[in-house]
PDB file of N, CA, C and O in Angstrom, chain B, residues numbered from 101:
ATOM      1  N   UNK B 101     121.387  89.789 124.866  1.00  0.00           N
ATOM      2  CA  UNK B 101     121.721  89.781 126.274  1.00  0.00           C
ATOM      3  C   UNK B 101     120.956  90.913 126.966  1.00  0.00           C
ATOM      4  O   UNK B 101     120.974  92.055 126.507  1.00  0.00           O
ATOM      5  N   UNK B 102     120.307  90.595 128.039  1.00  0.00           N
ATOM      6  CA  UNK B 102     119.534  91.580 128.785  1.00  0.00           C
ATOM      7  C   UNK B 102     120.454  92.305 129.768  1.00  0.00           C
ATOM      8  O   UNK B 102     121.211  91.688 130.517  1.00  0.00           O
ATOM      9  N   UNK B 103     120.361  93.630 129.739  1.00  0.00           N
ATOM     10  CA  UNK B 103     121.142  94.437 130.675  1.00  0.00           C
ATOM     11  C   UNK B 103     120.188  95.296 131.481  1.00  0.00           C
ATOM     12  O   UNK B 103     119.057  95.546 131.064  1.00  0.00           O
ATOM     13  N   UNK B 104     120.643  95.740 132.622  1.00  0.00           N
ATOM     14  CA  UNK B 104     119.791  96.582 133.468  1.00  0.00           C
ATOM     15  C   UNK B 104     119.705  97.988 132.893  1.00  0.00           C
ATOM     16  O   UNK B 104     120.531  98.402 132.080  1.00  0.00           O
ATOM     17  N   UNK B 105     118.685  98.706 133.337  1.00  0.00           N
ATOM     18  CA  UNK B 105     118.523 100.102 132.900  1.00  0.00           C
ATOM     19  C   UNK B 105     119.744 100.921 133.292  1.00  0.00           C
ATOM     20  O   UNK B 105     120.194 101.776 132.531  1.00  0.00           O
ATOM     21  N   UNK B 106     120.275 100.659 134.474  1.00  0.00           N
ATOM     22  CA  UNK B 106     121.456 101.401 134.931  1.00  0.00           C
ATOM     23  C   UNK B 106     122.659 101.113 134.042  1.00  0.00           C
ATOM     24  O   UNK B 106     123.437 102.020 133.746  1.00  0.00           O
ATOM     25  N   UNK B 107     122.821  99.873 133.615  1.00  0.00           N
ATOM     26  CA  UNK B 107     123.935  99.533 132.731  1.00  0.00           C
ATOM     27  C   UNK B 107     123.760 100.163 131.354  1.00  0.00           C
ATOM     28  O   UNK B 107     124.723 100.654 130.765  1.00  0.00           O
ATOM     29  N   UNK B 108     122.520 100.150 130.837  1.00  0.00           N
ATOM     30  CA  UNK B 108     122.278 100.777 129.533  1.00  0.00           C
ATOM     31  C   UNK B 108     122.562 102.277 129.620  1.00  0.00           C
ATOM     32  O   UNK B 108     123.186 102.850 128.728  1.00  0.00           O
ATOM     33  N   UNK B 109     122.102 102.901 130.692  1.00  0.00           N
ATOM     34  CA  UNK B 109     122.325 104.344 130.871  1.00  0.00           C
ATOM     35  C   UNK B 109     123.818 104.643 130.943  1.00  0.00           C
ATOM     36  O   UNK B 109     124.298 105.573 130.295  1.00  0.00           O
ATOM     37  N   UNK B 110     124.551 103.863 131.725  1.00  0.00           N
ATOM     38  CA  UNK B 110     125.995 104.077 131.861  1.00  0.00           C
ATOM     39  C   UNK B 110     126.708 103.894 130.519  1.00  0.00           C
ATOM     40  O   UNK B 110     127.614 104.658 130.186  1.00  0.00           O
ATOM     41  N   UNK B 111     126.304 102.889 129.756  1.00  0.00           N
ATOM     42  CA  UNK B 111     126.976 102.640 128.476  1.00  0.00           C
ATOM     43  C   UNK B 111     126.673 103.722 127.445  1.00  0.00           C
ATOM     44  O   UNK B 111     127.440 103.908 126.500  1.00  0.00           O
ATOM     45  N   UNK B 112     125.573 104.430 127.615  1.00  0.00           N
ATOM     46  CA  UNK B 112     125.176 105.485 126.673  1.00  0.00           C
ATOM     47  C   UNK B 112     125.611 106.881 127.122  1.00  0.00           C
ATOM     48  O   UNK B 112     125.490 107.839 126.360  1.00  0.00           O
ATOM     49  N   UNK B 113     126.111 107.002 128.339  1.00  0.00           N
ATOM     50  CA  UNK B 113     126.376 108.326 128.909  1.00  0.00           C
ATOM     51  C   UNK B 113     127.494 109.078 128.194  1.00  0.00           C
ATOM     52  O   UNK B 113     127.402 110.294 128.028  1.00  0.00           O
ATOM     53  N   UNK B 114     128.540 108.388 127.771  1.00  0.00           N
ATOM     54  CA  UNK B 114     129.645 109.071 127.086  1.00  0.00           C
ATOM     55  C   UNK B 114     129.162 109.689 125.773  1.00  0.00           C
ATOM     56  O   UNK B 114     129.452 110.849 125.479  1.00  0.00           O
ATOM     57  N   UNK B 115     128.428 108.907 124.994  1.00  0.00           N
ATOM     58  CA  UNK B 115     127.915 109.426 123.722  1.00  0.00           C
ATOM     59  C   UNK B 115     126.949 110.578 123.961  1.00  0.00           C
ATOM     60  O   UNK B 115     126.971 111.576 123.240  1.00  0.00           O
ATOM     61  N   UNK B 116     126.107 110.438 124.967  1.00  0.00           N
ATOM     62  CA  UNK B 116     125.161 111.515 125.276  1.00  0.00           C
ATOM     63  C   UNK B 116     125.906 112.797 125.638  1.00  0.00           C
ATOM     64  O   UNK B 116     125.516 113.881 125.205  1.00  0.00           O
ATOM     65  N   UNK B 117     126.959 112.685 126.416  1.00  0.00           N
ATOM     66  CA  UNK B 117     127.741 113.868 126.808  1.00  0.00           C
ATOM     67  C   UNK B 117     128.436 114.483 125.599  1.00  0.00           C
ATOM     68  O   UNK B 117     128.504 115.706 125.477  1.00  0.00           O
ATOM     69  N   UNK B 118     128.948 113.648 124.712  1.00  0.00           N
ATOM     70  CA  UNK B 118     129.636 114.159 123.518  1.00  0.00           C
ATOM     71  C   UNK B 118     128.671 114.869 122.580  1.00  0.00           C
ATOM     72  O   UNK B 118     129.012 115.894 121.990  1.00  0.00           O
ATOM     73  N   UNK B 119     127.471 114.325 122.444  1.00  0.00           N
ATOM     74  CA  UNK B 119     126.509 114.872 121.486  1.00  0.00           C
ATOM     75  C   UNK B 119     125.716 116.037 122.071  1.00  0.00           C
ATOM     76  O   UNK B 119     125.483 117.032 121.385  1.00  0.00           O
ATOM     77  N   UNK B 120     125.299 115.924 123.337  1.00  0.00           N
ATOM     78  CA  UNK B 120     124.375 116.901 123.904  1.00  0.00           C
ATOM     79  C   UNK B 120     124.946 117.749 125.027  1.00  0.00           C
ATOM     80  O   UNK B 120     124.257 118.633 125.535  1.00  0.00           O
ATOM     81  N   UNK B 121     126.175 117.507 125.425  1.00  0.00           N
ATOM     82  CA  UNK B 121     126.798 118.328 126.458  1.00  0.00           C
ATOM     83  C   UNK B 121     125.996 118.363 127.732  1.00  0.00           C
ATOM     84  O   UNK B 121     125.717 117.322 128.328  1.00  0.00           O
ATOM     85  N   UNK B 122     125.617 119.578 128.161  1.00  0.00           N
ATOM     86  CA  UNK B 122     124.904 119.713 129.431  1.00  0.00           C
ATOM     87  C   UNK B 122     123.458 119.217 129.364  1.00  0.00           C
ATOM     88  O   UNK B 122     122.766 119.203 130.382  1.00  0.00           O
ATOM     89  N   UNK B 123     122.996 118.814 128.188  1.00  0.00           N
ATOM     90  CA  UNK B 123     121.662 118.232 128.044  1.00  0.00           C
ATOM     91  C   UNK B 123     121.724 116.701 127.973  1.00  0.00           C
ATOM     92  O   UNK B 123     120.736 116.053 127.627  1.00  0.00           O
ATOM     93  N   UNK B 124     122.869 116.136 128.297  1.00  0.00           N
ATOM     94  CA  UNK B 124     123.058 114.686 128.200  1.00  0.00           C
ATOM     95  C   UNK B 124     122.064 113.927 129.062  1.00  0.00           C
ATOM     96  O   UNK B 124     121.531 112.905 128.630  1.00  0.00           O
ATOM     97  N   UNK B 125     121.804 114.405 130.272  1.00  0.00           N
ATOM     98  CA  UNK B 125     120.872 113.702 131.152  1.00  0.00           C
ATOM     99  C   UNK B 125     119.472 113.652 130.549  1.00  0.00           C
ATOM    100  O   UNK B 125     118.766 112.658 130.715  1.00  0.00           O
ATOM    101  N   UNK B 126     119.067 114.695 129.862  1.00  0.00           N
ATOM    102  CA  UNK B 126     117.751 114.706 129.221  1.00  0.00           C
ATOM    103  C   UNK B 126     117.689 113.655 128.111  1.00  0.00           C
ATOM    104  O   UNK B 126     116.677 112.970 127.957  1.00  0.00           O
ATOM    105  N   UNK B 127     118.760 113.529 127.346  1.00  0.00           N
ATOM    106  CA  UNK B 127     118.803 112.502 126.298  1.00  0.00           C
ATOM    107  C   UNK B 127     118.757 111.108 126.912  1.00  0.00           C
ATOM    108  O   UNK B 127     118.071 110.223 126.400  1.00  0.00           O
ATOM    109  N   UNK B 128     119.478 110.913 127.994  1.00  0.00           N
ATOM    110  CA  UNK B 128     119.466 109.614 128.671  1.00  0.00           C
ATOM    111  C   UNK B 128     118.091 109.316 129.251  1.00  0.00           C
ATOM    112  O   UNK B 128     117.648 108.167 129.235  1.00  0.00           O
ATOM    113  N   UNK B 129     117.413 110.335 129.760  1.00  0.00           N
ATOM    114  CA  UNK B 129     116.043 110.158 130.253  1.00  0.00           C
ATOM    115  C   UNK B 129     115.117 109.760 129.113  1.00  0.00           C
ATOM    116  O   UNK B 129     114.252 108.901 129.286  1.00  0.00           O
ATOM    117  N   UNK B 130     115.291 110.374 127.955  1.00  0.00           N
ATOM    118  CA  UNK B 130     114.469 110.025 126.794  1.00  0.00           C
ATOM    119  C   UNK B 130     114.693 108.565 126.400  1.00  0.00           C
ATOM    120  O   UNK B 130     113.744 107.866 126.046  1.00  0.00           O
ATOM    121  N   UNK B 131     115.932 108.107 126.459  1.00  0.00           N
ATOM    122  CA  UNK B 131     116.209 106.705 126.139  1.00  0.00           C
ATOM    123  C   UNK B 131     115.610 105.765 127.188  1.00  0.00           C
ATOM    124  O   UNK B 131     115.171 104.665 126.852  1.00  0.00           O
ATOM    125  N   UNK B 132     115.590 106.181 128.436  1.00  0.00           N
ATOM    126  CA  UNK B 132     114.956 105.371 129.474  1.00  0.00           C
ATOM    127  C   UNK B 132     113.450 105.264 129.214  1.00  0.00           C
ATOM    128  O   UNK B 132     112.861 104.195 129.378  1.00  0.00           O
ATOM    129  N   UNK B 133     112.842 106.368 128.812  1.00  0.00           N
ATOM    130  CA  UNK B 133     111.422 106.334 128.451  1.00  0.00           C
ATOM    131  C   UNK B 133     111.196 105.455 127.225  1.00  0.00           C
ATOM    132  O   UNK B 133     110.197 104.741 127.141  1.00  0.00           O
ATOM    133  N   UNK B 134     112.125 105.509 126.282  1.00  0.00           N
ATOM    134  CA  UNK B 134     112.044 104.645 125.106  1.00  0.00           C
ATOM    135  C   UNK B 134     112.022 103.181 125.534  1.00  0.00           C
ATOM    136  O   UNK B 134     111.242 102.394 124.998  1.00  0.00           O
ATOM    137  N   UNK B 135     112.861 102.810 126.485  1.00  0.00           N
ATOM    138  CA  UNK B 135     112.894 101.427 126.962  1.00  0.00           C
ATOM    139  C   UNK B 135     111.539 101.018 127.531  1.00  0.00           C
ATOM    140  O   UNK B 135     111.054  99.923 127.247  1.00  0.00           O
ATOM    141  N   UNK B 136     110.918 101.894 128.340  1.00  0.00           N
ATOM    142  CA  UNK B 136     109.602 101.578 128.898  1.00  0.00           C
ATOM    143  C   UNK B 136     108.568 101.393 127.779  1.00  0.00           C
ATOM    144  O   UNK B 136     107.804 100.428 127.778  1.00  0.00           O
ATOM    145  N   UNK B 137     108.560 102.325 126.840  1.00  0.00           N
ATOM    146  CA  UNK B 137     107.593 102.259 125.747  1.00  0.00           C
ATOM    147  C   UNK B 137     107.839 101.021 124.887  1.00  0.00           C
ATOM    148  O   UNK B 137     106.897 100.350 124.463  1.00  0.00           O
ATOM    149  N   UNK B 138     109.103 100.729 124.636  1.00  0.00           N
ATOM    150  CA  UNK B 138     109.434  99.562 123.809  1.00  0.00           C
ATOM    151  C   UNK B 138     108.929  98.291 124.496  1.00  0.00           C
ATOM    152  O   UNK B 138     108.358  97.409 123.853  1.00  0.00           O
ATOM    153  N   UNK B 139     109.144  98.214 125.789  1.00  0.00           N
ATOM    154  CA  UNK B 139     108.694  97.045 126.539  1.00  0.00           C
ATOM    155  C   UNK B 139     107.177  96.916 126.462  1.00  0.00           C
ATOM    156  O   UNK B 139     106.652  95.823 126.251  1.00  0.00           O
ATOM    157  N   UNK B 140     106.475  98.030 126.632  1.00  0.00           N
ATOM    158  CA  UNK B 140     105.016  97.995 126.583  1.00  0.00           C
ATOM    159  C   UNK B 140     104.500  97.583 125.204  1.00  0.00           C
ATOM    160  O   UNK B 140     103.502  96.870 125.102  1.00  0.00           O
ATOM    161  N   UNK B 141     105.172  98.024 124.155  1.00  0.00           N
ATOM    162  CA  UNK B 141     104.710  97.743 122.796  1.00  0.00           C
ATOM    163  C   UNK B 141     105.181  96.394 122.263  1.00  0.00           C
ATOM    164  O   UNK B 141     104.431  95.698 121.578  1.00  0.00           O
ATOM    165  N   UNK B 142     106.418  96.026 122.576  1.00  0.00           N
ATOM    166  CA  UNK B 142     107.021  94.854 121.945  1.00  0.00           C
ATOM    167  C   UNK B 142     107.386  93.741 122.919  1.00  0.00           C
ATOM    168  O   UNK B 142     107.811  92.667 122.493  1.00  0.00           O
ATOM    169  N   UNK B 143     107.227  93.981 124.231  1.00  0.00           N
ATOM    170  CA  UNK B 143     107.521  92.951 125.216  1.00  0.00           C
ATOM    171  C   UNK B 143     108.999  92.656 125.405  1.00  0.00           C
ATOM    172  O   UNK B 143     109.362  91.654 126.022  1.00  0.00           O
ATOM    173  N   UNK B 144     109.846  93.516 124.880  1.00  0.00           N
ATOM    174  CA  UNK B 144     111.297  93.367 125.017  1.00  0.00           C
ATOM    175  C   UNK B 144     111.803  94.447 125.963  1.00  0.00           C
ATOM    176  O   UNK B 144     111.225  95.531 126.038  1.00  0.00           O
ATOM    177  N   UNK B 145     112.880  94.154 126.685  1.00  0.00           N
ATOM    178  CA  UNK B 145     113.417  95.088 127.676  1.00  0.00           C
ATOM    179  C   UNK B 145     113.795  96.425 127.062  1.00  0.00           C
ATOM    180  O   UNK B 145     113.542  97.476 127.651  1.00  0.00           O
ATOM    181  N   UNK B 146     114.392  96.390 125.894  1.00  0.00           N
ATOM    182  CA  UNK B 146     114.805  97.613 125.212  1.00  0.00           C
ATOM    183  C   UNK B 146     114.868  97.327 123.719  1.00  0.00           C
ATOM    184  O   UNK B 146     114.874  96.168 123.304  1.00  0.00           O
ATOM    185  N   UNK B 147     114.916  98.387 122.908  1.00  0.00           N
ATOM    186  CA  UNK B 147     114.986  98.171 121.465  1.00  0.00           C
ATOM    187  C   UNK B 147     116.342  97.594 121.071  1.00  0.00           C
ATOM    188  O   UNK B 147     117.312  97.709 121.819  1.00  0.00           O
ATOM    189  N   UNK B 148     116.404  96.976 119.903  1.00  0.00           N
ATOM    190  CA  UNK B 148     117.703  96.515 119.406  1.00  0.00           C
ATOM    191  C   UNK B 148     118.676  97.695 119.288  1.00  0.00           C
ATOM    192  O   UNK B 148     118.266  98.832 119.052  1.00  0.00           O
ATOM    193  N   UNK B 149     119.925  97.412 119.450  1.00  0.00           N
ATOM    194  CA  UNK B 149     120.939  98.471 119.408  1.00  0.00           C
ATOM    195  C   UNK B 149     120.908  99.222 118.080  1.00  0.00           C
ATOM    196  O   UNK B 149     121.208 100.415 118.045  1.00  0.00           O
ATOM    197  N   UNK B 150     120.559  98.561 117.012  1.00  0.00           N
ATOM    198  CA  UNK B 150     120.462  99.211 115.696  1.00  0.00           C
ATOM    199  C   UNK B 150     119.425 100.335 115.723  1.00  0.00           C
ATOM    200  O   UNK B 150     119.632 101.385 115.115  1.00  0.00           O
ATOM    201  N   UNK B 151     118.326 100.122 116.417  1.00  0.00           N
ATOM    202  CA  UNK B 151     117.287 101.148 116.527  1.00  0.00           C
ATOM    203  C   UNK B 151     117.833 102.350 117.296  1.00  0.00           C
ATOM    204  O   UNK B 151     117.606 103.495 116.907  1.00  0.00           O
ATOM    205  N   UNK B 152     118.546 102.088 118.378  1.00  0.00           N
ATOM    206  CA  UNK B 152     119.126 103.182 119.172  1.00  0.00           C
ATOM    207  C   UNK B 152     120.152 103.946 118.332  1.00  0.00           C
ATOM    208  O   UNK B 152     120.203 105.175 118.381  1.00  0.00           O
ATOM    209  N   UNK B 153     120.957 103.228 117.572  1.00  0.00           N
ATOM    210  CA  UNK B 153     121.930 103.891 116.692  1.00  0.00           C
ATOM    211  C   UNK B 153     121.222 104.778 115.677  1.00  0.00           C
ATOM    212  O   UNK B 153     121.686 105.879 115.380  1.00  0.00           O
ATOM    213  N   UNK B 154     120.108 104.308 115.148  1.00  0.00           N
ATOM    214  CA  UNK B 154     119.339 105.115 114.191  1.00  0.00           C
ATOM    215  C   UNK B 154     118.821 106.391 114.843  1.00  0.00           C
ATOM    216  O   UNK B 154     118.784 107.441 114.202  1.00  0.00           O
ATOM    217  N   UNK B 155     118.425 106.311 116.101  1.00  0.00           N
ATOM    218  CA  UNK B 155     117.950 107.500 116.814  1.00  0.00           C
ATOM    219  C   UNK B 155     119.067 108.532 116.913  1.00  0.00           C
ATOM    220  O   UNK B 155     118.855 109.713 116.639  1.00  0.00           O
ATOM    221  N   UNK B 156     120.248 108.085 117.303  1.00  0.00           N
ATOM    222  CA  UNK B 156     121.393 109.011 117.387  1.00  0.00           C
ATOM    223  C   UNK B 156     121.657 109.644 116.020  1.00  0.00           C
ATOM    224  O   UNK B 156     121.888 110.849 115.926  1.00  0.00           O
ATOM    225  N   UNK B 157     121.623 108.833 114.969  1.00  0.00           N
ATOM    226  CA  UNK B 157     121.921 109.316 113.616  1.00  0.00           C
ATOM    227  C   UNK B 157     120.901 110.361 113.172  1.00  0.00           C
ATOM    228  O   UNK B 157     121.269 111.439 112.707  1.00  0.00           O
ATOM    229  N   UNK B 158     119.642 110.040 113.317  1.00  0.00           N
ATOM    230  CA  UNK B 158     118.584 110.922 112.820  1.00  0.00           C
ATOM    231  C   UNK B 158     118.521 112.225 113.613  1.00  0.00           C
ATOM    232  O   UNK B 158     118.098 113.253 113.083  1.00  0.00           O
ATOM    233  N   UNK B 159     118.933 112.191 114.863  1.00  0.00           N
ATOM    234  CA  UNK B 159     118.842 113.396 115.699  1.00  0.00           C
ATOM    235  C   UNK B 159     119.713 114.529 115.191  1.00  0.00           C
ATOM    236  O   UNK B 159     119.371 115.698 115.367  1.00  0.00           O
ATOM    237  N   UNK B 160     120.825 114.204 114.568  1.00  0.00           N
ATOM    238  CA  UNK B 160     121.731 115.246 114.099  1.00  0.00           C
ATOM    239  C   UNK B 160     122.259 116.129 115.223  1.00  0.00           C
ATOM    240  O   UNK B 160     122.660 117.268 114.986  1.00  0.00           O
ATOM    241  N   UNK B 161     122.260 115.602 116.446  1.00  0.00           N
ATOM    242  CA  UNK B 161     122.760 116.382 117.577  1.00  0.00           C
ATOM    243  C   UNK B 161     121.767 117.367 118.154  1.00  0.00           C
ATOM    244  O   UNK B 161     122.129 118.198 118.987  1.00  0.00           O
ATOM    245  N   UNK B 162     120.515 117.287 117.722  1.00  0.00           N
ATOM    246  CA  UNK B 162     119.464 118.172 118.218  1.00  0.00           C
ATOM    247  C   UNK B 162     118.573 117.375 119.168  1.00  0.00           C
ATOM    248  O   UNK B 162     118.008 116.353 118.778  1.00  0.00           O
ATOM    249  N   UNK B 163     118.445 117.838 120.411  1.00  0.00           N
ATOM    250  CA  UNK B 163     117.702 117.088 121.421  1.00  0.00           C
ATOM    251  C   UNK B 163     116.236 116.905 121.043  1.00  0.00           C
ATOM    252  O   UNK B 163     115.677 115.830 121.262  1.00  0.00           O
ATOM    253  N   UNK B 164     115.610 117.920 120.487  1.00  0.00           N
ATOM    254  CA  UNK B 164     114.206 117.795 120.080  1.00  0.00           C
ATOM    255  C   UNK B 164     114.057 116.714 119.008  1.00  0.00           C
ATOM    256  O   UNK B 164     113.128 115.908 119.069  1.00  0.00           O
ATOM    257  N   UNK B 165     114.954 116.692 118.038  1.00  0.00           N
ATOM    258  CA  UNK B 165     114.889 115.661 116.997  1.00  0.00           C
ATOM    259  C   UNK B 165     115.207 114.279 117.565  1.00  0.00           C
ATOM    260  O   UNK B 165     114.676 113.271 117.100  1.00  0.00           O
ATOM    261  N   UNK B 166     116.077 114.241 118.576  1.00  0.00           N
ATOM    262  CA  UNK B 166     116.401 112.988 119.250  1.00  0.00           C
ATOM    263  C   UNK B 166     115.139 112.402 119.881  1.00  0.00           C
ATOM    264  O   UNK B 166     114.861 111.211 119.739  1.00  0.00           O
ATOM    265  N   UNK B 167     114.384 113.240 120.573  1.00  0.00           N
ATOM    266  CA  UNK B 167     113.147 112.797 121.218  1.00  0.00           C
ATOM    267  C   UNK B 167     112.127 112.368 120.171  1.00  0.00           C
ATOM    268  O   UNK B 167     111.450 111.355 120.346  1.00  0.00           O
ATOM    269  N   UNK B 168     112.010 113.128 119.082  1.00  0.00           N
ATOM    270  CA  UNK B 168     111.086 112.764 118.012  1.00  0.00           C
ATOM    271  C   UNK B 168     111.492 111.432 117.370  1.00  0.00           C
ATOM    272  O   UNK B 168     110.635 110.620 117.024  1.00  0.00           O
ATOM    273  N   UNK B 169     112.780 111.216 117.217  1.00  0.00           N
ATOM    274  CA  UNK B 169     113.259 109.953 116.647  1.00  0.00           C
ATOM    275  C   UNK B 169     112.967 108.784 117.585  1.00  0.00           C
ATOM    276  O   UNK B 169     112.621 107.695 117.128  1.00  0.00           O
ATOM    277  N   UNK B 170     113.104 109.000 118.886  1.00  0.00           N
ATOM    278  CA  UNK B 170     112.789 107.949 119.857  1.00  0.00           C
ATOM    279  C   UNK B 170     111.298 107.608 119.793  1.00  0.00           C
ATOM    280  O   UNK B 170     110.918 106.440 119.866  1.00  0.00           O
ATOM    281  N   UNK B 171     110.476 108.617 119.658  1.00  0.00           N
ATOM    282  CA  UNK B 171     109.031 108.403 119.514  1.00  0.00           C
ATOM    283  C   UNK B 171     108.742 107.605 118.245  1.00  0.00           C
ATOM    284  O   UNK B 171     107.967 106.649 118.270  1.00  0.00           O
ATOM    285  N   UNK B 172     109.365 107.998 117.140  1.00  0.00           N
ATOM    286  CA  UNK B 172     109.170 107.299 115.876  1.00  0.00           C
ATOM    287  C   UNK B 172     109.639 105.850 115.975  1.00  0.00           C
ATOM    288  O   UNK B 172     109.034 104.962 115.375  1.00  0.00           O
ATOM    289  N   UNK B 173     110.698 105.610 116.719  1.00  0.00           N
ATOM    290  CA  UNK B 173     111.204 104.246 116.890  1.00  0.00           C
ATOM    291  C   UNK B 173     110.128 103.335 117.460  1.00  0.00           C
ATOM    292  O   UNK B 173     110.009 102.180 117.050  1.00  0.00           O
ATOM    293  N   UNK B 174     109.350 103.842 118.394  1.00  0.00           N
ATOM    294  CA  UNK B 174     108.295 103.031 119.000  1.00  0.00           C
ATOM    295  C   UNK B 174     107.112 102.888 118.049  1.00  0.00           C
ATOM    296  O   UNK B 174     106.548 101.802 117.913  1.00  0.00           O
ATOM    297  N   UNK B 175     106.741 103.972 117.398  1.00  0.00           N
ATOM    298  CA  UNK B 175     105.574 103.966 116.511  1.00  0.00           C
ATOM    299  C   UNK B 175     105.825 103.091 115.283  1.00  0.00           C
ATOM    300  O   UNK B 175     104.994 102.249 114.943  1.00  0.00           O
ATOM    301  N   UNK B 176     106.964 103.284 114.617  1.00  0.00           N
ATOM    302  CA  UNK B 176     107.317 102.473 113.454  1.00  0.00           C
ATOM    303  C   UNK B 176     108.824 102.575 113.212  1.00  0.00           C
ATOM    304  O   UNK B 176     109.294 103.475 112.517  1.00  0.00           O
ATOM    305  N   UNK B 177     109.555 101.656 113.787  1.00  0.00           N
ATOM    306  CA  UNK B 177     111.017 101.699 113.692  1.00  0.00           C
ATOM    307  C   UNK B 177     111.503 101.533 112.262  1.00  0.00           C
ATOM    308  O   UNK B 177     112.648 101.871 111.961  1.00  0.00           O
ATOM    309  N   UNK B 178     110.655 101.019 111.371  1.00  0.00           N
ATOM    310  CA  UNK B 178     111.059 100.893 109.959  1.00  0.00           C
ATOM    311  C   UNK B 178     111.165 102.265 109.311  1.00  0.00           C
ATOM    312  O   UNK B 178     112.058 102.497 108.497  1.00  0.00           O
ATOM    313  N   UNK B 179     110.260 103.181 109.664  1.00  0.00           N
ATOM    314  CA  UNK B 179     110.349 104.548 109.151  1.00  0.00           C
ATOM    315  C   UNK B 179     111.615 105.230 109.667  1.00  0.00           C
ATOM    316  O   UNK B 179     112.261 105.983 108.938  1.00  0.00           O
ATOM    317  N   UNK B 180     111.962 104.965 110.914  1.00  0.00           N
ATOM    318  CA  UNK B 180     113.209 105.499 111.470  1.00  0.00           C
ATOM    319  C   UNK B 180     114.390 104.974 110.674  1.00  0.00           C
ATOM    320  O   UNK B 180     115.311 105.732 110.368  1.00  0.00           O
ATOM    321  N   UNK B 181     114.383 103.693 110.333  1.00  0.00           N
ATOM    322  CA  UNK B 181     115.457 103.068 109.558  1.00  0.00           C
ATOM    323  C   UNK B 181     115.597 103.743 108.208  1.00  0.00           C
ATOM    324  O   UNK B 181     116.713 104.005 107.758  1.00  0.00           O
ATOM    325  N   UNK B 182     114.475 104.029 107.554  1.00  0.00           N
ATOM    326  CA  UNK B 182     114.508 104.699 106.262  1.00  0.00           C
ATOM    327  C   UNK B 182     115.174 106.072 106.396  1.00  0.00           C
ATOM    328  O   UNK B 182     116.002 106.453 105.568  1.00  0.00           O
ATOM    329  N   UNK B 183     114.804 106.807 107.445  1.00  0.00           N
ATOM    330  CA  UNK B 183     115.402 108.123 107.667  1.00  0.00           C
ATOM    331  C   UNK B 183     116.894 108.033 107.928  1.00  0.00           C
ATOM    332  O   UNK B 183     117.664 108.846 107.417  1.00  0.00           O
ATOM    333  N   UNK B 184     117.308 107.059 108.715  1.00  0.00           N
ATOM    334  CA  UNK B 184     118.740 106.892 109.000  1.00  0.00           C
ATOM    335  C   UNK B 184     119.488 106.486 107.739  1.00  0.00           C
ATOM    336  O   UNK B 184     120.593 106.970 107.493  1.00  0.00           O
ATOM    337  N   UNK B 185     118.903 105.607 106.942  1.00  0.00           N
ATOM    338  CA  UNK B 185     119.551 105.202 105.689  1.00  0.00           C
ATOM    339  C   UNK B 185     119.717 106.383 104.748  1.00  0.00           C
ATOM    340  O   UNK B 185     120.738 106.508 104.072  1.00  0.00           O
ATOM    341  N   UNK B 186     118.710 107.249 104.705  1.00  0.00           N
ATOM    342  CA  UNK B 186     118.773 108.431 103.836  1.00  0.00           C
ATOM    343  C   UNK B 186     119.911 109.348 104.267  1.00  0.00           C
ATOM    344  O   UNK B 186     120.548 109.982 103.426  1.00  0.00           O
ATOM    345  N   UNK B 187     120.172 109.424 105.570  1.00  0.00           N
ATOM    346  CA  UNK B 187     121.246 110.286 106.054  1.00  0.00           C
ATOM    347  C   UNK B 187     122.630 109.691 105.754  1.00  0.00           C
ATOM    348  O   UNK B 187     123.621 110.414 105.655  1.00  0.00           O
ATOM    349  N   UNK B 188     122.677 108.361 105.613  1.00  0.00           N
ATOM    350  CA  UNK B 188     123.948 107.713 105.269  1.00  0.00           C
ATOM    351  C   UNK B 188     124.303 107.965 103.810  1.00  0.00           C
ATOM    352  O   UNK B 188     125.460 107.816 103.417  1.00  0.00           O
ATOM    353  N   UNK B 189     123.313 108.345 103.007  1.00  0.00           N
ATOM    354  CA  UNK B 189     123.561 108.646 101.604  1.00  0.00           C
ATOM    355  C   UNK B 189     123.278 107.502 100.781  1.00  0.00           C
ATOM    356  O   UNK B 189     123.429 107.566  99.561  1.00  0.00           O
TER     357      UNK B 189
END
């Protein structure tokens, strides 16, 4: 189901606030950029929710790692999946 950028941002805002506190808007901006990049690379409005979940997991609550994970998601989301699986144990 296709949702608007505003709806995706709103649905992610609670988690962003819980994980990043006063840096939540920066995390949400990074996800908005991820959507643009994903669309340019894959022709889809946004990445699958599983990819976004992997980004949250791999970040470990660190904004810099969150941004790096979002970048990796676009470059090779399979590598991101491997990293998230490794963190699950």
